[in-house]
C-alpha positions as semicolon CSV with decimal commas, in nm:
position;residue;x (nm);y (nm);z (nm)
1;M;3,446;3,974;0,206
2;K;3,543;3,738;0,483
3;S;3,517;3,367;0,418
4;N;3,470;3,158;0,730
5;N;3,474;2,779;0,690
6;N;3,293;2,625;0,985
7;S;3,181;2,265;0,991
8;S;2,986;2,236;1,313
9;I;2,690;2,474;1,282
10;T;2,484;2,657;1,021
11;L;2,296;2,949;1,172
12;A;2,043;3,179;1,012
13;A;2,172;3,453;1,241
14;L;2,492;3,463;1,037
15;A;2,317;3,541;0,710
16;T;2,366;3,915;0,749
17;L;2,703;3,901;0,919
18;L;2,876;3,656;0,688
19;A;2,717;3,714;0,352
20;G;2,892;3,499;0,097
21;A;3,065;3,288;0,357
22;T;3,121;2,920;0,301
23;L;2,980;2,695;0,573
24;L;3,032;2,324;0,536
25;P;2,784;2,132;0,754
26;G;2,915;1,834;0,941
27;Q;2,973;1,686;1,279
28;W;3,208;1,459;1,465
29;P;3,125;1,098;1,372
30;E;2,961;0,900;1,651
31;H;3,043;1,166;1,910
32;R;2,864;1,131;2,243
33;T;2,860;1,391;2,520
34;E;2,900;1,220;2,855
35;G;2,664;1,324;3,131
36;P;2,342;1,246;3,318
37;R;2,065;1,076;3,121
38;T;1,688;1,088;3,125
39;E;1,477;0,774;3,151
40;N;1,470;0,747;2,771
41;G;1,848;0,772;2,747
42;E;1,877;1,131;2,628
43;L;2,123;1,374;2,781
44;D;1,954;1,547;3,075
45;L;2,031;1,914;3,017
46;K;1,828;2,015;3,325
47;A;2,030;1,797;3,561
48;P;2,251;1,969;3,824
49;A;2,574;2,125;3,706
50;P;2,872;1,888;3,714
51;K;3,148;1,934;3,968
52;A;3,523;1,960;3,909
53;P;3,762;1,755;4,129
54;D;3,810;2,059;4,355
55;G;3,436;2,071;4,428
56;H;3,361;2,383;4,225
57;P;3,118;2,371;3,932
58;D;3,281;2,253;3,610
59;L;3,221;2,507;3,333
60;S;3,374;2,281;3,067
61;G;3,174;2,215;2,753
62;L;3,088;2,335;2,405
63;W;2,861;2,640;2,434
64;Q;2,652;2,858;2,206
65;P;2,462;3,180;2,289
66;M;2,086;3,148;2,319
67;R;1,866;3,335;2,073
68;P;1,813;3,656;2,279
69;N;2,189;3,728;2,271
70;R;2,226;3,689;1,896
71;G;1,980;3,966;1,804
72;N;1,963;4,031;1,432
73;G;2,340;4,046;1,400
74;N;2,363;4,379;1,217
75;G;2,307;4,640;1,488
76;R;2,016;4,797;1,303
77;G;1,736;4,752;1,550
78;G;1,510;4,464;1,637
79;G;1,327;4,476;1,967
80;A;1,513;4,397;2,286
81;P;1,413;4,064;2,440
82;S;1,191;4,076;2,748
83;R;1,339;4,009;3,092
84;N;1,224;3,971;3,449
85;Q;1,237;4,270;3,681
86;G;1,582;4,317;3,829
87;E;1,760;4,110;3,565
88;P;2,031;4,266;3,346
89;P;1,928;4,311;2,982
90;A;2,046;4,053;2,732
91;A;2,370;4,141;2,559
92;Q;2,318;4,189;2,185
93;F;2,577;4,099;1,924
94;G;2,483;4,392;1,699
95;D;2,390;4,653;1,959
96;L;2,504;4,591;2,316
97;G;2,273;4,864;2,446
98;A;1,955;4,738;2,281
99;G;1,809;4,630;2,615
100;F;1,857;4,968;2,785
101;E;1,579;5,222;2,758
102;K;1,823;5,505;2,679
103;G;2,102;5,293;2,534
104;L;2,447;5,259;2,685
105;P;2,569;5,544;2,912
106;Y;2,828;5,682;2,671
107;T;3,055;5,972;2,746
108;E;3,069;6,230;2,470
109;W;3,386;6,067;2,338
110;G;3,231;5,721;2,361
111;R;2,920;5,823;2,169
112;Q;3,120;6,002;1,900
113;T;3,343;5,699;1,857
114;R;3,043;5,464;1,829
115;D;2,866;5,700;1,587
116;Q;3,173;5,732;1,364
117;R;3,223;5,356;1,348
118;K;2,855;5,295;1,279
119;A;2,835;5,571;1,015
120;N;3,118;5,395;0,833
121;N;2,900;5,084;0,812
122;S;3,118;4,914;1,073
123;K;3,365;4,818;0,802
124;D;3,655;4,848;1,048
125;N;3,504;4,599;1,291
126;P;3,780;4,348;1,377
127;D;3,548;4,064;1,275
128;A;3,555;4,200;0,920
129;H;3,932;4,174;0,899
130;C;4,006;3,852;1,086
131;R;4,148;4,036;1,384
132;P;4,065;3,939;1,744
133;L;3,709;4,028;1,840
134;G;3,613;4,231;2,144
135;P;3,517;4,027;2,452
136;M;3,142;4,094;2,425
137;Q;3,137;4,004;2,056
138;L;3,307;3,677;2,148
139;H;3,041;3,609;2,413
140;T;2,751;3,678;2,174
141;H;2,896;3,552;1,845
142;P;2,670;3,280;1,700
143;F;2,965;3,046;1,650
144;E;3,036;2,807;1,933
145;K;3,306;2,827;2,197
146;K;3,469;2,554;2,404
147;I;3,556;2,600;2,772
148;V;3,825;2,378;2,919
149;Q;3,856;2,401;3,297
150;A;4,179;2,277;3,455
151;P;4,349;2,339;3,790
152;G;4,476;2,696;3,793
153;T;4,363;2,784;3,440
154;I;4,051;2,807;3,229
155;V;4,089;2,827;2,851
156;I;3,812;2,942;2,619
157;M;3,849;2,854;2,251
158;Y;3,620;3,064;2,033
159;N;3,534;2,934;1,688
160;A;3,493;3,296;1,579
161;N;3,826;3,375;1,409
162;N;4,000;3,099;1,608
163;D;4,033;3,330;1,909
164;V;4,171;3,182;2,233
165;R;4,151;3,334;2,580
166;Q;4,314;3,233;2,908
167;I;4,176;3,295;3,260
168;L;4,414;3,233;3,549
169;T;4,252;3,086;3,861
170;N;4,574;3,018;4,055
171;A;4,554;3,327;4,282
172;Q;4,756;3,531;4,032
173;A;4,724;3,904;4,102
174;L;4,603;4,140;3,833
175;P;4,878;4,354;3,680
176;T;4,885;4,728;3,740
177;V;4,750;4,919;3,442
178;G;5,000;5,179;3,326
179;P;5,245;5,273;3,050
180;E;5,467;4,976;3,136
181;L;5,187;4,720;3,079
182;A;5,158;4,594;2,722
183;P;4,792;4,619;2,617
184;W;4,628;4,300;2,491
185;W;4,326;4,235;2,271
186;Y;4,163;4,031;2,548
187;G;4,339;4,193;2,842
188;Y;4,472;4,009;3,148
189;S;4,212;3,787;3,317
190;V;4,213;3,636;3,667
191;G;3,929;3,446;3,827
192;K;3,820;3,341;4,174
193;W;3,520;3,150;4,302
194;D;3,239;3,317;4,493
195;G;3,035;3,016;4,599
196;D;2,925;2,845;4,277
197;T;3,001;3,151;4,061
198;L;3,336;3,217;3,896
199;V;3,415;3,590;3,909
200;V;3,663;3,695;3,639
201;T;3,822;4,041;3,634
202;T;4,000;4,162;3,321
203;V;4,212;4,475;3,267
204;G;4,484;4,588;3,028
205;F;4,285;4,613;2,705
206;R;4,395;4,784;2,387
207;D;4,241;5,124;2,310
208;D;4,060;5,008;1,995
209;V;3,832;4,729;2,122
210;W;3,480;4,695;1,976
211;L;3,209;4,559;2,208
212;D;2,945;4,514;1,935
213;V;2,894;4,548;1,560
214;N;2,787;4,912;1,604
215;G;3,129;4,995;1,749
216;S;3,062;5,059;2,119
217;P;3,418;5,116;2,246
218;L;3,631;4,968;2,521
219;T;3,969;5,128;2,595
220;G;4,282;5,076;2,798
221;T;4,116;5,243;3,098
222;G;3,842;4,982;3,097
223;K;3,771;4,691;3,330
224;M;3,545;4,394;3,269
225;V;3,399;4,173;3,543
226;E;3,229;3,849;3,438
227;R;3,027;3,624;3,666
228;F;3,003;3,269;3,524
229;T;2,729;3,052;3,679
230;R;2,642;2,708;3,544
231;L;2,274;2,694;3,633
232;N;2,237;2,330;3,533
233;F;2,403;2,077;3,306
234;G;2,290;2,252;2,988
235;T;2,281;2,622;3,079
236;L;2,559;2,872;3,150
237;Q;2,475;3,226;3,268
238;I;2,734;3,504;3,232
239;D;2,668;3,850;3,377
240;V;2,919;4,102;3,244
241;T;2,987;4,445;3,394
242;I;3,181;4,698;3,186
243;E;3,350;4,994;3,353
244;D;3,544;5,241;3,139
245;P;3,551;5,610;3,245
246;K;3,678;5,718;2,905
247;A;3,389;5,562;2,714
248;Y;3,102;5,542;2,968
249;T;2,968;5,770;3,239
250;E;2,893;5,476;3,469
251;P;2,934;5,096;3,479
252;F;2,666;4,884;3,313
253;T;2,581;4,514;3,323
254;V;2,445;4,281;3,054
255;R;2,363;3,910;3,058
256;V;2,472;3,633;2,823
257;M;2,294;3,296;2,832
258;Q;2,480;3,002;2,678
259;Q;2,336;2,661;2,595
260;L;2,534;2,339;2,581
261;M;2,585;2,187;2,235
262;P;2,573;1,811;2,294
263;N;2,706;1,530;2,078
264;T;2,942;1,742;1,872
265;E;3,283;1,903;1,911
266;L;3,471;2,215;1,813
267;F;3,551;2,230;1,444
268;E;3,819;2,428;1,268
269;S;3,720;2,777;1,158
270;V;3,945;2,966;0,917
271;C;3,894;3,337;0,860
272;E;3,999;3,487;0,527
273;D;4,021;3,868;0,504
274;R;3,920;3,990;0,160
275;D;3,735;4,321;0,152
276;A;3,491;4,327;0,446
277;G;3,207;4,370;0,197
278;H;2,957;4,195;0,422
279;Y;2,968;4,486;0,667
280;L;2,902;4,754;0,401
281;G;2,558;4,844;0,277
282;D;2,630;5,128;0,032
283;S;2,655;5,107;-0,345
284;E;3,032;5,167;-0,345
285;A;3,083;4,863;-0,124
286;K;2,864;4,652;-0,348
287;Q;3,061;4,765;-0,653
288;K;3,389;4,678;-0,484
289;A;3,255;4,339;-0,382
290;A;3,143;4,268;-0,738
291;A;3,467;4,385;-0,900
292;P;3,700;4,118;-1,046
293;K;3,965;4,006;-0,801
């Protein structure tokens, strides 16, 4: 079992994912998020997005996925949330393809890989063993993430397993994918502004990335393009396009909606790898989980 000590949020969505986990509720004492205020003094989450010194929108803040992106957490169904015509389906933590009528456009290899991982009760999911999560699991994980925007660099600190990701916005070119490029869990990310939207392109992934709890794969041939748009002070929209000819027959796009978490801050989250029992549903797993340590 994985024990994850997190002091900033307690979410019902984690009940299935982190069975047996220890969550200690708490918050930063007397913490106040600076920003526009309503007439009654409350933070105005519908106010215009703030601007960075360079004039671009400032994506900085503590963010958490909205309910449609959390799903039921276990990849075992649950209806896809409704969406307006022309909008990408909501990314799901358990099943990334839940919003597509026919599921994700897997290649034969991609489908076999997903099916094998899922048939094994997803016990090899990196989240079960305190290894770095796949990029879509980081986007949709119920735990919060903090974005820090600075000149030339954006850093995202994910409370899930203490993962940290860097996006270069200093006109750095993407590396050429090939045998000489060391593959990374999160790949190599560069971003540039398209109006008020930050477009981030990432390549150079490892071959064993999981995009959801079910095990939808992403490989070293894959590319991810994210479009970050801060719609207002309290809402961040991220449209993510995945392209990977080894795993999918065509590119697909999903949407992640993040909400600002005001008047609190990022808390320490420590992942302890024990036996990944919370991912297993069979009797053998339950016996192992109950056995004396």
